C-alpha positions in Angstrom: -63.3 70.1 57.8 -62.4 71.8 54.5 -64.4 75.2 54.0 -66.7 74.8 50.7 -66.4 78.5 49.5 -62.4 79.2 50.3 -60.8 75.7 50.0 -59.1 76.2 53.1 -59.2 73.8 56.2 -61.0 74.5 59.7 -59.2 74.8 62.8 -59.7 71.0 63.6 -58.5 69.8 60.8 -55.5 71.9 60.5 -54.3 70.5 63.9 -55.2 67.2 63.1 -53.1 67.2 59.9 -50.0 68.6 61.6 -49.9 66.1 64.3 -50.1 63.7 61.6 -47.2 65.2 59.8 -45.1 65.7 62.7 -45.4 62.0 64.1 -45.0 60.5 60.5 -41.6 62.9 60.4 -40.8 61.5 63.9 -41.1 57.8 62.6 -39.4 58.5 59.3 -36.4 60.0 61.6 -36.2 57.0 63.8 -36.4 54.4 60.7 -33.6 56.5 59.0 -31.3 56.4 62.5 -31.7 52.7 62.8 -30.7 52.3 59.0 -27.9 54.8 59.6 -27.1 53.1 62.9 -27.6 49.5 61.0 -25.3 50.5 57.9 -22.6 51.8 60.3 -22.5 48.4 62.5 -22.4 46.4 58.9 -19.6 48.7 57.7 -17.6 48.1 61.3 -17.9 44.8 61.0 -16.6 44.2 57.3 -13.3 46.2 58.5 -13.0 44.6 61.5 -14.2 41.0 60.7 -11.1 39.0 62.1 -13.1 39.7 65.5 -16.4 38.5 66.7 -19.0 41.3 66.4 -20.1 41.3 70.0 -19.2 44.7 71.3 -21.4 47.3 69.1 -23.1 50.3 70.7 -26.3 49.8 68.5 -28.5 46.8 68.2 -28.4 44.5 65.2 -31.6 42.5 63.6 -30.9 39.1 64.9 -30.9 37.8 61.1 -28.0 40.3 60.6 -26.0 39.3 63.5 -26.2 35.8 63.0 -25.2 36.5 59.5 -22.1 38.2 61.0 -21.4 35.9 63.7 -21.6 33.0 60.6 -19.0 35.4 58.6 -16.8 35.4 61.3 -16.4 31.8 62.0 -16.2 31.0 58.0 -13.6 33.8 57.9 -11.5 32.2 61.1 -12.0 28.7 59.4 -10.5 29.6 55.8 -8.0 31.4 57.6 -7.0 28.0 59.4 -7.0 26.1 56.4 -5.2 28.7 54.4 -2.4 27.8 57.3 -2.8 24.3 56.9 -2.9 24.0 53.1 0.8 26.1 53.5 2.1 23.8 55.7 1.2 20.4 53.8 3.0 22.0 50.8 5.9 22.9 52.8 6.3 19.1 54.2 5.4 17.8 50.6 8.4 19.9 49.1 10.3 18.3 52.2 9.5 15.0 51.6 10.3 15.0 47.7 13.7 16.4 48.7 14.4 13.6 51.0 13.4 11.2 48.9 15.4 12.6 46.0 18.3 12.7 48.6 17.9 9.0 49.3 17.6 8.0 46.0 21.0 9.7 45.3 22.6 8.3 48.3 21.4 5.1 47.3 23.0 5.2 43.7 26.2 6.5 45.5 26.4 3.6 47.7 25.5 1.5 44.7 28.4 2.5 42.8 30.9 3.3 45.5 30.2 -0.5 46.8 33.2 -2.8 46.1 32.7 -5.5 44.0 34.1 -9.0 43.0 35.5 -7.5 39.5 37.3 -4.7 41.1 40.3 -6.8 42.2 43.6 -6.9 40.5 43.4 -10.5 38.9 40.2 -9.4 37.1 41.3 -5.9 36.1 44.8 -5.3 35.7 44.7 -1.5 35.0 43.2 -0.4 38.5 43.9 3.1 38.2 41.2 3.4 35.3 38.7 1.8 37.2 39.1 3.9 40.0 39.0 6.5 37.9 35.5 5.7 36.5 34.1 5.1 39.9 35.4 8.5 40.9 33.3 10.4 38.2 30.4 9.0 39.0 30.6 9.4 42.7 31.6 13.1 41.8 28.2 13.6 39.6 26.5 12.1 42.3 27.6 14.3 44.9 26.8 17.5 42.7 23.4 16.0 42.4 22.8 15.4 45.8 23.8 19.2 46.3 21.4 20.2 43.7 18.3 18.7 45.7 19.7 20.3 49.0 
């Protein structure tokens, strides 16, 4: 114990105290190493999150491993949804363009279809009627080119 007169530890107390300190140091070093390993593993997982995190050299706590696995699954799901969204936008644009083209072609066929009023008896001046129809068809053709 402690010597009352000098205030110093006796031999047994010094040895016991030294052993306690050494055990605390070893325990803290081990805890520090585990924390360093965990930090390195998490950093690696974040940097390489596109691949599942199974080939790590250090052991992770179960909760951390579950979170990393869930994160990897969510990232894969988000990536697939983003690709699907781009694909659907493309298909929507294509569908709109096809619909516009179809409407333009319908108008064109409506204007260029022969009617009972285009014969020579009802319209003595055929060239005027044909010029009007030609201008309408040309404007529809230019609209179709703009859509494509």
